[in-house]
Backbone of each chain as ProteinMPNN parsed JSONL, in Angstrom:
{"seq_chain_A": "MEGAIPATMVADSIRQHSEKTDLGAHSIFLGQVRKDRVNDQEVVAIEYTTYKEMALEKIHEIREAIFSKYPLSCMHVYHSLGRVAAGEISLFVFTSSKHRKAAIEACSETVERIKAELPVWGKELFANDDYQWKENQ", "coords_chain_A": {"N_chain_A": [[25.041, -55.806, 18.038], [22.891, -57.601, 20.024], [22.956, -61.25, 19.619], [22.016, -63.092, 16.502], [21.395, -61.916, 13.195], [18.423, -61.052, 11.787], [16.689, -62.009, 8.885], [14.802, -60.759, 8.032], [16.264, -58.02, 8.96], [17.53, -57.112, 6.946], [15.577, -57.086, 4.894], [14.561, -55.488, 4.831], [16.464, -53.715, 5.507], [16.754, -53.415, 2.376], [14.486, -52.546, 1.574], [14.037, -49.989, 2.839], [16.072, -48.333, 1.455], [14.849, -47.441, -1.068], [13.892, -45.338, -1.202], [15.583, -43.36, -1.644], [16.34, -42.286, -4.486], [18.765, -41.372, -5.678], [20.237, -43.974, -5.964], [22.196, -46.292, -7.419], [23.295, -48.99, -6.961], [23.657, -51.6, -4.932], [25.717, -53.598, -2.372], [25.747, -56.125, -0.616], [26.782, -57.9, 2.144], [26.598, -61.136, 3.508], [27.756, -62.817, 6.612], [27.304, -65.791, 7.25], [27.236, -68.524, 10.219], [29.274, -71.558, 10.189], [28.691, -75.102, 10.509], [30.788, -76.269, 11.3], [33.086, -79.375, 11.601], [35.024, -80.638, 13.577], [37.369, -82.814, 14.445], [35.056, -85.175, 14.987], [33.077, -83.286, 16.341], [30.559, -81.321, 15.867], [29.979, -77.494, 15.485], [28.028, -76.478, 17.049], [27.455, -73.544, 17.885], [28.32, -69.809, 17.778], [29.761, -67.984, 20.257], [30.306, -64.751, 20.449], [32.613, -61.954, 21.699], [32.881, -59.019, 22.684], [35.296, -56.105, 22.27], [34.26, -53.247, 23.1], [34.631, -50.402, 23.472], [36.998, -49.66, 22.003], [36.197, -51.433, 19.663], [33.983, -49.706, 18.498], [35.28, -47.571, 18.395], [37.135, -48.346, 16.147], [35.511, -49.564, 14.09], [34.336, -47.029, 13.172], [36.391, -45.768, 12.437], [37.193, -46.936, 9.97], [34.961, -46.968, 8.488], [35.212, -44.172, 8.166], [37.75, -44.381, 6.372], [36.698, -45.44, 4.008], [34.83, -44.66, 2.805], [36.719, -41.919, 2.525], [37.706, -43.146, -0.029], [36.083, -44.141, -1.535], [33.32, -43.476, -3.817], [30.546, -43.403, -1.839], [27.155, -43.646, -0.824], [25.589, -44.331, 1.075], [26.153, -46.579, 3.982], [26.358, -49.757, 6.373], [27.213, -51.448, 8.647], [26.591, -54.705, 10.562], [27.101, -56.513, 13.801], [27.008, -58.988, 15.232], [26.907, -59.997, 18.696], [27.155, -62.289, 21.213], [25.384, -65.529, 21.585], [25.338, -66.784, 18.369], [23.339, -69.23, 16.245], [24.599, -71.915, 14.487], [24.37, -71.527, 10.801], [22.858, -68.893, 10.902], [22.962, -65.828, 10.905], [25.729, -63.972, 11.322], [27.099, -61.366, 10.213], [26.5, -58.321, 8.958], [27.189, -56.741, 6.255], [26.66, -53.542, 4.452], [26.755, -51.863, 1.169], [26.022, -48.485, -0.445], [25.594, -47.088, -3.449], [26.453, -45.252, -6.285], [26.595, -46.17, -8.454], [27.826, -49.475, -9.616], [30.827, -50.518, -9.232], [32.015, -49.216, -7.187], [30.393, -50.115, -4.796], [30.651, -52.603, -5.103], [33.686, -52.734, -4.406], [34.037, -51.439, -1.925], [32.422, -52.57, -0.027], [33.336, -55.078, 0.133], [35.99, -54.257, 0.771], [35.293, -53.308, 3.121], [34.643, -55.78, 4.43], [37.085, -57.312, 4.802], [38.558, -55.473, 6.391], [37.138, -55.191, 8.89], [37.48, -58.141, 9.882], [40.25, -58.56, 10.304], [40.919, -56.283, 11.786], [38.692, -55.183, 13.918], [38.535, -56.047, 17.506], [37.054, -58.47, 17.52], [35.944, -61.637, 19.387], [35.336, -65.187, 18.92], [33.856, -67.767, 20.203], [33.744, -70.977, 18.969], [30.932, -73.42, 19.846], [30.611, -76.615, 20.543], [28.329, -79.492, 20.34], [28.686, -81.08, 22.42], [28.956, -79.487, 24.779], [31.856, -78.929, 24.939], [34.441, -76.375, 23.719], [35.839, -74.432, 20.961], [38.396, -71.576, 19.888], [37.429, -69.607, 17.623], [39.422, -68.932, 15.0], [40.565, -66.77, 12.625], [40.779, -67.116, 8.57]], "CA_chain_A": [[23.488, -56.449, 18.118], [22.516, -59.264, 20.503], [21.947, -62.518, 18.885], [21.704, -63.435, 15.362], [21.099, -61.347, 12.374], [17.548, -61.686, 11.175], [16.8, -62.366, 7.703], [14.14, -59.681, 7.636], [16.473, -57.026, 8.427], [17.912, -57.623, 5.335], [14.85, -57.188, 3.408], [13.762, -54.178, 5.438], [17.238, -52.258, 5.122], [16.947, -53.096, 0.969], [13.298, -51.437, 1.726], [14.454, -48.383, 3.386], [16.896, -48.078, 0.527], [14.219, -47.084, -1.986], [13.051, -44.082, -1.033], [17.021, -42.777, -1.835], [16.23, -42.586, -6.263], [20.002, -41.757, -6.386], [21.407, -45.072, -5.736], [22.194, -47.548, -8.415], [23.996, -50.047, -6.71], [23.732, -51.984, -3.713], [26.7, -54.356, -2.136], [25.649, -56.536, 1.087], [27.809, -59.35, 2.713], [26.357, -61.843, 4.554], [28.84, -64.086, 6.898], [26.852, -67.184, 8.04], [28.031, -69.012, 11.299], [28.99, -72.624, 9.415], [28.685, -76.313, 10.877], [32.584, -77.051, 11.046], [33.305, -80.271, 11.736], [35.72, -80.577, 14.438], [37.672, -84.297, 15.662], [33.886, -86.323, 15.119], [31.537, -82.553, 16.787], [29.735, -79.973, 14.938], [30.079, -76.338, 15.54], [26.586, -75.804, 16.772], [26.686, -72.0, 17.595], [29.188, -69.297, 17.583], [29.595, -66.941, 21.046], [30.834, -63.421, 19.763], [32.808, -60.875, 22.586], [34.171, -58.128, 22.255], [36.191, -55.251, 23.398], [33.268, -52.29, 22.935], [34.723, -49.182, 23.709], [37.989, -50.01, 21.321], [35.257, -51.867, 18.358], [33.51, -48.589, 18.187], [36.201, -46.584, 17.808], [37.927, -49.126, 15.163], [34.625, -49.344, 13.325], [33.972, -45.55, 12.76], [37.769, -45.424, 11.673], [37.204, -48.16, 9.02], [34.235, -46.333, 7.972], [35.864, -42.946, 7.387], [38.422, -44.392, 5.283], [36.353, -46.023, 3.495], [33.751, -43.066, 2.642], [37.195, -41.126, 1.843], [38.426, -43.899, -0.887], [35.119, -44.742, -2.738], [31.93, -42.399, -3.971], [30.079, -44.199, -1.61], [26.315, -43.069, -0.479], [26.007, -44.798, 2.663], [26.874, -47.7, 4.762], [25.313, -50.097, 7.829], [27.66, -52.604, 9.474], [26.272, -54.853, 11.987], [28.507, -57.235, 13.853], [26.347, -60.176, 16.302], [27.567, -60.276, 19.79], [26.694, -63.543, 22.255], [25.229, -66.736, 20.725], [24.374, -67.043, 17.248], [23.318, -70.798, 16.055], [24.863, -72.574, 12.999], [23.248, -71.737, 9.734], [22.204, -68.268, 11.557], [23.787, -64.269, 10.397], [26.632, -62.688, 12.246], [27.592, -60.601, 9.996], [26.034, -57.496, 7.45], [27.445, -55.254, 5.965], [25.449, -53.171, 3.451], [27.014, -50.491, 0.82], [25.03, -47.882, -1.936], [26.515, -45.907, -4.238], [25.117, -44.687, -7.617], [27.236, -47.433, -9.66], [28.13, -50.889, -8.893], [32.067, -50.949, -8.674], [32.133, -48.917, -5.668], [29.575, -50.442, -4.087], [31.138, -53.881, -4.503], [34.83, -52.626, -3.969], [33.994, -50.995, -0.496], [31.905, -53.619, 0.618], [34.644, -56.402, 0.168], [36.688, -54.01, 1.761], [34.816, -53.274, 4.502], [34.756, -56.93, 5.698], [38.166, -57.465, 4.902], [39.216, -54.561, 7.515], [36.094, -55.874, 9.975], [37.929, -59.102, 9.787], [41.635, -57.916, 10.441], [41.221, -54.922, 12.762], [37.793, -55.276, 14.652], [38.446, -56.991, 18.393], [36.227, -59.664, 18.025], [36.315, -62.968, 19.206], [34.183, -66.054, 18.688], [34.033, -68.934, 20.877], [32.978, -72.25, 18.635], [30.557, -74.372, 20.695], [30.131, -78.113, 20.473], [27.032, -80.321, 21.18], [28.673, -81.787, 23.758], [29.65, -78.397, 25.64], [33.215, -78.68, 24.737], [34.51, -75.598, 22.868], [37.609, -74.284, 20.416], [38.665, -70.31, 20.062], [37.484, -69.488, 16.215], [40.858, -68.767, 14.011], [40.113, -66.587, 10.82], [41.548, -67.685, 7.928]], "C_chain_A": [[23.854, -57.427, 18.696], [22.375, -60.378, 19.544], [22.077, -62.551, 17.262], [21.29, -62.057, 14.407], [19.826, -61.291, 11.81], [17.545, -61.251, 9.676], [15.948, -60.818, 7.245], [14.71, -58.334, 7.803], [17.135, -56.555, 7.242], [17.209, -56.876, 4.762], [14.436, -55.798, 3.772], [14.909, -53.005, 5.492], [17.556, -52.04, 3.893], [15.84, -51.847, 0.832], [13.457, -50.163, 1.506], [15.336, -47.787, 2.281], [15.86, -47.108, -1.087], [13.619, -45.948, -2.302], [14.542, -42.74, -1.838], [17.234, -42.974, -3.767], [17.767, -42.37, -6.836], [20.545, -42.538, -6.445], [21.161, -46.049, -6.683], [22.812, -48.587, -8.174], [23.98, -50.211, -5.331], [24.709, -53.277, -3.71], [26.205, -55.059, -1.289], [26.551, -58.153, 0.783], [27.229, -59.473, 3.932], [27.201, -62.855, 5.491], [27.551, -64.685, 7.915], [27.93, -68.079, 9.224], [27.827, -70.871, 10.817], [29.329, -73.577, 10.433], [29.894, -76.714, 11.29], [32.484, -78.04, 11.692], [34.704, -80.572, 12.615], [35.864, -81.704, 15.073], [36.078, -85.026, 16.242], [32.767, -84.958, 15.999], [31.833, -81.61, 15.964], [29.627, -78.75, 15.911], [28.393, -76.355, 15.405], [26.066, -74.165, 16.706], [28.584, -71.248, 18.061], [28.772, -68.33, 19.128], [30.566, -66.184, 20.896], [31.448, -62.574, 21.081], [33.417, -59.685, 22.082], [34.713, -57.2, 22.774], [35.469, -54.008, 22.795], [33.976, -51.061, 22.809], [35.889, -49.227, 22.291], [36.791, -50.544, 19.573], [34.442, -50.842, 17.625], [33.821, -47.94, 17.418], [36.88, -46.765, 16.128], [36.731, -48.9, 13.964], [34.361, -47.931, 12.233], [35.409, -44.89, 12.109], [38.155, -46.059, 9.935], [36.107, -47.313, 8.587], [34.497, -45.101, 7.37], [36.735, -42.805, 6.132], [37.711, -44.943, 3.874], [35.269, -45.207, 2.528], [34.973, -42.053, 1.958], [37.498, -42.04, 0.593], [37.34, -44.015, -1.969], [33.864, -43.526, -2.509], [30.803, -43.464, -3.369], [28.329, -43.388, -0.708], [25.899, -43.14, 0.913], [26.348, -46.3, 3.032], [26.581, -48.69, 5.459], [26.439, -51.321, 8.147], [27.031, -53.171, 10.817], [27.117, -56.269, 12.285], [27.008, -58.032, 15.002], [27.558, -60.502, 17.567], [26.845, -61.834, 20.889], [26.396, -64.332, 20.845], [24.812, -66.929, 18.928], [24.975, -68.524, 16.644], [24.178, -70.665, 14.828], [23.684, -72.406, 11.892], [22.526, -70.042, 10.121], [23.051, -67.026, 10.644], [24.304, -63.914, 11.304], [27.43, -61.462, 11.667], [26.908, -59.856, 8.889], [26.783, -56.427, 7.689], [26.535, -55.138, 4.432], [26.484, -51.882, 3.043], [26.426, -50.123, -0.306], [25.553, -47.299, -2.15], [25.551, -45.685, -5.67], [25.735, -45.674, -8.414], [27.787, -48.488, -8.846], [29.652, -50.976, -8.144], [32.089, -50.616, -7.451], [31.491, -49.307, -4.48], [30.484, -52.08, -3.728], [33.028, -53.54, -3.736], [34.478, -52.475, -2.446], [33.596, -51.933, 0.447], [33.087, -54.577, 0.921], [35.501, -55.76, 0.653], [36.807, -53.933, 3.291], [34.907, -54.781, 5.365], [35.759, -57.436, 5.917], [38.774, -56.932, 6.658], [38.431, -55.344, 9.065], [37.246, -57.114, 10.511], [39.465, -58.942, 10.615], [41.365, -57.129, 11.643], [39.894, -54.993, 14.406], [38.203, -56.271, 16.168], [37.196, -57.191, 18.64], [36.609, -60.83, 17.966], [35.297, -63.941, 19.428], [34.983, -67.705, 19.019], [32.776, -70.117, 20.37], [32.299, -73.572, 19.623], [30.061, -75.524, 20.305], [28.878, -78.641, 20.597], [27.648, -80.497, 22.325], [29.752, -80.981, 24.877], [31.024, -77.937, 25.661], [32.807, -76.748, 23.625], [35.701, -75.463, 22.125], [37.15, -72.586, 20.126], [38.18, -70.541, 18.559], [38.863, -69.089, 15.749], [40.022, -67.893, 12.701], [41.356, -66.974, 10.115], [42.084, -66.447, 7.22]], "O_chain_A": [[24.782, -58.156, 18.346], [21.546, -60.258, 18.641], [22.372, -61.401, 16.935], [20.835, -61.111, 15.05], [20.11, -61.678, 10.677], [18.241, -60.326, 9.259], [16.331, -60.004, 6.405], [14.184, -57.402, 7.194], [17.048, -55.407, 6.805], [17.7, -55.969, 4.089], [13.977, -55.046, 2.913], [14.662, -51.799, 5.516], [18.283, -51.09, 3.603], [15.99, -50.734, 0.327], [13.211, -49.423, 0.554], [15.282, -46.558, 2.232], [16.367, -46.314, -1.88], [13.01, -45.61, -3.317], [14.368, -41.637, -2.356], [18.121, -43.675, -4.255], [18.162, -42.832, -7.907], [21.636, -42.349, -6.981], [20.07, -46.609, -6.794], [23.0, -49.32, -9.145], [24.211, -49.29, -4.548], [24.704, -54.018, -4.692], [25.965, -54.119, -0.531], [26.793, -58.963, -0.112], [27.166, -58.742, 4.921], [27.311, -63.945, 4.929], [27.048, -64.205, 8.93], [29.143, -68.223, 9.069], [26.765, -71.477, 10.954], [30.141, -73.216, 11.285], [29.871, -77.859, 11.742], [31.703, -77.888, 12.631], [35.616, -80.775, 11.813], [35.107, -82.029, 15.988], [35.847, -85.344, 17.408], [31.67, -85.391, 16.354], [32.88, -81.177, 15.483], [29.222, -78.943, 17.057], [27.675, -76.295, 14.407], [25.139, -73.612, 16.114], [29.595, -71.834, 18.449], [27.605, -67.951, 19.227], [31.703, -66.604, 21.111], [30.477, -62.431, 21.824], [34.284, -59.522, 21.223], [34.724, -57.292, 24.002], [36.093, -53.582, 21.823], [33.823, -50.61, 21.674], [35.369, -48.627, 21.35], [36.814, -49.849, 18.557], [34.187, -50.943, 16.425], [33.365, -47.597, 16.328], [37.075, -45.915, 15.259], [36.968, -48.156, 13.012], [34.246, -47.865, 11.009], [35.508, -43.836, 11.48], [39.003, -45.746, 9.099], [36.757, -46.473, 7.966], [34.121, -44.861, 6.222], [36.751, -41.935, 5.261], [38.265, -44.809, 2.783], [35.204, -45.522, 1.34], [34.615, -41.366, 1.002], [37.573, -41.161, -0.266], [37.638, -43.989, -3.163], [33.561, -42.907, -1.489], [30.218, -44.247, -4.117], [28.593, -42.48, 0.08], [25.87, -42.216, 1.726], [26.823, -47.063, 2.191], [25.858, -48.938, 4.494], [26.113, -52.328, 7.518], [26.911, -52.531, 11.861], [27.648, -56.971, 11.425], [26.112, -57.286, 15.395], [28.664, -61.031, 17.453], [25.616, -61.883, 20.915], [26.769, -64.128, 19.689], [23.674, -67.295, 18.637], [26.124, -68.95, 16.528], [24.44, -69.608, 14.253], [22.543, -72.866, 11.927], [21.463, -69.912, 9.514], [23.757, -67.399, 9.707], [23.65, -63.488, 12.256], [28.181, -60.731, 12.313], [26.657, -60.498, 7.869], [27.012, -55.624, 8.593], [26.025, -55.967, 3.679], [26.969, -51.097, 3.858], [26.194, -50.947, -1.19], [26.228, -46.686, -1.322], [24.367, -45.907, -5.922], [24.961, -45.995, -9.317], [28.132, -48.412, -7.667], [29.833, -51.326, -6.978], [32.171, -51.466, -6.565], [31.857, -48.978, -3.352], [30.827, -52.552, -2.644], [33.434, -54.096, -2.716], [34.661, -53.467, -1.741], [34.18, -52.155, 1.507], [33.621, -54.669, 2.026], [36.245, -56.53, 1.262], [37.622, -54.205, 4.173], [35.155, -54.914, 6.563], [35.874, -58.072, 6.965], [39.185, -57.572, 7.626], [39.023, -55.87, 10.007], [37.83, -56.908, 11.576], [39.475, -59.405, 11.756], [41.801, -57.672, 12.658], [40.213, -54.876, 15.589], [38.163, -57.468, 15.882], [36.409, -56.643, 19.411], [37.315, -61.316, 17.082], [34.343, -63.598, 20.125], [35.9, -68.388, 18.564], [31.641, -70.299, 20.809], [32.982, -74.504, 20.049], [29.003, -75.496, 19.676], [28.192, -77.829, 21.219], [27.111, -80.033, 23.331], [30.736, -81.378, 25.502], [31.411, -76.896, 26.194], [31.801, -76.215, 23.157], [36.646, -76.193, 22.422], [35.971, -72.233, 20.114], [38.471, -71.651, 18.115], [39.5, -68.893, 16.784], [39.095, -68.331, 12.02], [42.488, -67.139, 10.57], [42.98, -66.554, 6.384]]}, "seq_chain_B": "MQVTIKVFGPLTDIVRENDLVMNDVHDTDQMVQKLGERYPALHGAPYNIAVDKNIIDKNTVFTGDHIVALLPPYAGG", "coords_chain_B": {"N_chain_B": [[48.793, -44.298, 40.796], [46.883, -46.432, 38.777], [46.613, -49.315, 36.931], [44.072, -50.868, 34.548], [43.163, -53.828, 33.689], [42.301, -55.493, 31.005], [40.864, -58.352, 29.266], [40.881, -60.676, 27.788], [38.989, -63.097, 24.757], [40.735, -65.891, 23.615], [42.713, -65.941, 25.697], [41.366, -65.767, 28.339], [41.12, -68.462, 29.045], [43.283, -68.496, 30.474], [43.394, -66.548, 32.376], [41.154, -66.754, 33.564], [39.593, -64.329, 34.693], [37.956, -61.36, 33.751], [38.485, -58.794, 34.172], [41.9, -57.156, 35.75], [43.303, -55.93, 38.07], [45.988, -53.823, 38.779], [48.181, -52.161, 40.634], [50.798, -51.47, 41.487], [52.827, -50.582, 39.231], [55.271, -49.954, 36.528], [55.479, -49.729, 33.835], [54.747, -51.134, 30.282], [56.312, -53.605, 29.847], [57.082, -54.56, 32.553], [54.676, -54.661, 33.706], [54.123, -57.305, 31.772], [55.476, -58.952, 32.464], [54.746, -59.151, 35.452], [52.494, -60.76, 34.892], [53.187, -62.841, 33.592], [54.553, -64.142, 35.878], [52.521, -64.523, 37.503], [50.55, -65.938, 35.765], [51.747, -68.395, 34.431], [50.691, -69.423, 31.492], [50.589, -67.389, 30.006], [52.95, -66.984, 28.651], [54.266, -66.982, 25.45], [51.949, -66.916, 24.591], [49.6, -65.76, 22.024], [49.909, -62.216, 21.587], [48.377, -58.663, 21.388], [49.158, -55.77, 22.949], [47.092, -53.181, 23.953], [46.807, -49.878, 25.128], [44.863, -47.66, 26.706], [43.308, -47.881, 24.56], [45.158, -47.898, 22.297], [46.825, -50.126, 20.056], [50.151, -50.97, 21.61], [53.759, -51.352, 20.052], [55.957, -51.058, 21.332], [58.108, -50.687, 24.52], [56.3, -49.206, 27.144], [55.589, -46.435, 28.846], [54.081, -46.211, 31.883], [51.701, -42.948, 33.038], [49.743, -42.457, 34.819], [46.473, -43.268, 35.725], [45.315, -46.196, 33.685], [43.784, -48.153, 30.948], [44.318, -50.996, 30.478], [44.589, -53.687, 27.523], [44.55, -57.19, 26.737], [44.933, -58.097, 23.69], [44.092, -60.484, 22.402], [44.796, -62.519, 18.566], [42.308, -61.613, 16.635], [38.984, -62.362, 15.144], [36.455, -62.058, 14.426], [33.37, -62.062, 12.658]], "CA_chain_B": [[48.586, -45.029, 39.631], [45.879, -47.588, 38.777], [46.592, -50.301, 35.343], [43.025, -52.317, 35.119], [43.897, -54.762, 32.647], [41.405, -55.991, 30.092], [41.485, -59.457, 29.285], [39.56, -60.973, 25.754], [38.803, -64.513, 23.639], [41.264, -67.352, 24.246], [43.45, -65.269, 27.03], [40.443, -65.779, 29.547], [41.011, -69.291, 29.623], [44.208, -68.657, 31.039], [43.539, -65.513, 33.481], [39.988, -66.523, 34.428], [39.185, -63.043, 35.08], [38.118, -60.205, 32.511], [38.993, -57.544, 34.692], [42.712, -57.347, 36.411], [44.062, -54.293, 38.571], [47.296, -53.697, 38.999], [48.601, -50.974, 41.455], [52.484, -50.979, 41.632], [53.329, -51.616, 37.927], [55.697, -48.825, 36.006], [55.1, -49.538, 32.17], [54.338, -52.724, 29.978], [57.174, -54.722, 30.39], [57.012, -55.134, 33.538], [53.011, -55.817, 33.983], [54.214, -58.177, 31.041], [56.647, -59.585, 33.485], [54.26, -60.113, 36.428], [51.588, -61.346, 34.544], [54.036, -64.071, 33.189], [54.749, -65.023, 36.779], [51.171, -64.975, 38.036], [50.083, -66.718, 34.725], [52.777, -68.898, 33.2], [50.708, -69.886, 30.172], [50.301, -66.192, 29.517], [53.925, -67.396, 27.908], [53.914, -67.978, 24.287], [50.384, -67.044, 23.963], [49.837, -64.299, 20.978], [48.461, -60.99, 21.665], [48.834, -57.76, 20.952], [48.77, -54.988, 24.016], [46.623, -51.729, 23.671], [46.849, -49.017, 26.299], [44.171, -46.791, 26.882], [42.638, -47.995, 23.401], [46.289, -47.66, 21.065], [47.882, -50.521, 20.048], [51.372, -50.444, 21.336], [54.558, -51.861, 19.895], [57.214, -51.04, 22.17], [57.705, -50.152, 25.848], [55.347, -48.25, 27.034], [55.449, -46.083, 30.58], [51.838, -45.795, 32.935], [52.115, -41.926, 33.187], [48.839, -41.906, 35.419], [45.598, -44.168, 35.539], [45.46, -46.766, 32.565], [43.046, -49.189, 31.124], [44.866, -51.955, 29.123], [43.743, -54.356, 27.437], [45.337, -57.969, 25.988], [44.07, -58.216, 22.243], [44.832, -62.163, 21.366], [44.481, -62.578, 17.432], [40.784, -61.268, 16.042], [38.027, -63.385, 14.859], [35.287, -61.468, 13.739], [32.854, -62.029, 11.287]], "C_chain_B": [[47.896, -46.574, 39.553], [46.168, -48.025, 37.258], [45.372, -51.307, 35.767], [43.775, -52.646, 33.523], [42.643, -55.672, 32.319], [41.718, -57.413, 29.585], [40.217, -60.395, 28.511], [40.273, -62.51, 25.405], [39.871, -65.416, 24.228], [41.762, -66.856, 25.669], [42.469, -65.487, 27.967], [40.132, -67.146, 29.717], [42.032, -69.528, 30.831], [44.721, -68.175, 32.566], [42.333, -66.097, 34.104], [39.113, -65.715, 34.975], [38.967, -62.019, 33.801], [38.787, -59.251, 32.553], [40.725, -57.241, 35.377], [43.042, -55.436, 37.083], [45.358, -54.488, 39.105], [48.184, -52.533, 39.514], [50.347, -50.413, 41.118], [53.077, -51.397, 40.239], [54.162, -50.157, 37.136], [55.326, -48.462, 34.587], [54.906, -51.169, 31.86], [54.98, -53.831, 29.861], [57.012, -54.917, 31.904], [55.737, -55.596, 33.856], [53.19, -57.132, 33.012], [54.391, -59.624, 32.27], [55.85, -60.331, 34.695], [52.904, -60.605, 35.801], [51.998, -62.733, 34.438], [54.172, -64.628, 34.397], [53.31, -65.475, 37.835], [50.554, -66.087, 37.074], [51.04, -67.336, 33.823], [52.242, -69.116, 31.612], [50.319, -68.982, 29.078], [51.892, -66.068, 28.219], [54.131, -67.553, 26.656], [52.526, -67.754, 23.662], [50.265, -65.346, 22.699], [48.765, -63.354, 21.18], [49.38, -59.628, 21.667], [48.399, -56.863, 22.199], [48.247, -53.209, 23.916], [46.489, -51.022, 25.202], [45.967, -47.623, 25.943], [43.383, -46.863, 25.147], [43.743, -48.508, 21.964], [47.173, -49.008, 21.33], [49.125, -50.213, 20.169], [52.645, -51.501, 20.826], [56.108, -51.921, 20.423], [56.605, -50.64, 23.462], [56.987, -49.151, 26.156], [54.994, -47.475, 28.746], [53.978, -45.75, 31.232], [52.727, -44.357, 33.231], [50.466, -41.646, 34.672], [47.715, -43.49, 35.899], [45.379, -44.771, 34.328], [44.265, -47.702, 32.262], [43.728, -49.745, 29.503], [44.086, -53.115, 28.554], [45.155, -55.58, 26.244], [44.321, -58.881, 24.79], [44.44, -60.317, 21.5], [44.085, -61.66, 19.441], [42.859, -62.381, 16.967], [40.112, -62.211, 15.537], [36.631, -63.259, 14.763], [34.475, -61.613, 12.551], [32.018, -63.512, 11.672]], "O_chain_B": [[48.294, -47.59, 40.121], [45.986, -47.187, 36.375], [45.353, -52.137, 36.676], [44.489, -52.067, 32.704], [42.083, -56.41, 33.13], [42.917, -57.669, 29.476], [39.03, -60.61, 28.756], [41.401, -62.959, 25.609], [39.795, -65.644, 25.436], [41.265, -67.324, 26.693], [43.118, -65.259, 28.988], [39.121, -67.412, 30.367], [41.901, -70.296, 31.784], [45.517, -68.599, 33.404], [42.357, -65.992, 35.331], [38.104, -66.055, 35.594], [39.833, -61.947, 32.93], [39.492, -58.743, 31.68], [40.135, -56.309, 35.924], [42.979, -54.298, 36.617], [45.631, -55.398, 39.888], [48.919, -51.987, 38.692], [50.831, -49.367, 40.687], [53.734, -52.431, 40.12], [53.455, -49.154, 37.234], [54.977, -47.356, 34.174], [54.892, -52.114, 32.65], [54.436, -54.932, 29.777], [56.633, -56.076, 32.075], [55.565, -56.752, 34.242], [52.484, -58.091, 33.325], [53.793, -60.631, 32.652], [56.001, -61.511, 35.014], [52.128, -60.876, 36.717], [51.416, -63.666, 34.99], [53.937, -65.835, 34.325], [53.17, -66.415, 38.618], [50.078, -67.098, 37.59], [51.199, -66.958, 32.662], [53.008, -69.037, 30.651], [49.941, -69.222, 27.931], [51.925, -65.329, 27.235], [54.258, -68.771, 26.532], [52.074, -68.211, 22.612], [50.814, -64.246, 22.766], [47.539, -63.393, 21.087], [50.589, -59.503, 21.858], [47.263, -57.113, 22.602], [49.012, -52.249, 23.826], [46.118, -51.615, 26.215], [46.293, -46.754, 25.134], [42.954, -45.818, 24.657], [43.41, -49.176, 20.986], [47.944, -49.176, 22.275], [49.63, -49.438, 19.356], [52.485, -52.635, 21.277], [57.073, -52.587, 20.047], [55.435, -50.362, 23.726], [57.012, -48.15, 25.44], [54.265, -47.981, 29.598], [53.053, -45.038, 30.841], [53.919, -44.342, 33.535], [50.393, -40.59, 35.302], [48.191, -44.547, 36.313], [45.168, -43.885, 33.499], [43.662, -48.104, 33.258], [43.737, -49.38, 28.327], [43.027, -53.473, 29.069], [46.063, -55.237, 25.486], [43.479, -59.775, 24.877], [44.854, -60.909, 20.504], [43.231, -60.814, 19.172], [42.241, -63.44, 17.072], [40.811, -63.219, 15.431], [35.792, -64.137, 14.966], [34.934, -61.273, 11.46], [31.318, -64.065, 10.824]]}, "name": "protein", "num_of_chains": 2, "seq": "MEGAIPATMVADSIRQHSEKTDLGAHSIFLGQVRKDRVNDQEVVAIEYTTYKEMALEKIHEIREAIFSKYPLSCMHVYHSLGRVAAGEISLFVFTSSKHRKAAIEACSETVERIKAELPVWGKELFANDDYQWKENQMQVTIKVFGPLTDIVRENDLVMNDVHDTDQMVQKLGERYPALHGAPYNIAVDKNIIDKNTVFTGDHIVALLPPYAGG"}
């Protein structure tokens, strides 16, 4: 989705699941843009770009693999594109299951796979209009 | 045969375009060689190559029109 993920979207997602009364556990991961300091410059935002056609195929593949590995009821993934300011949310992963273990482990594995396998790049923008390319640890 | 080359992330600093087109290229090795001649800074830059969205690990012959992507290390999240 374009731009930051608003906190109200997370709240709405939780609310929408209250009708699914067979669920007993949700796990949520939120990735936030960090105001890193590099050579006396602070990161003010990250500008995300992607290879959309490949990313959509890849997230579908990850989703299928996670669903076949864990007894999940549902899973939602949102990743920001474009500019996201420091302090704002750029990744939202939401997994739901009957019990906590599957929800937590599926959420964690999905985040790791997104970081490693999704063709997304981030340009860390500094206040002085300079930039550097984000590297995942 | 036409190969469209999509360039992403840090590699756009070198190539300065998002899409390149090559008409006279036989396989991925030859494509890399031609790109290196045009953009010497690509030599040594880390990236994978995807042909029609599939990452390849060996030289791949082009059999028709293809979309190739140069994919530097991912940095999502």
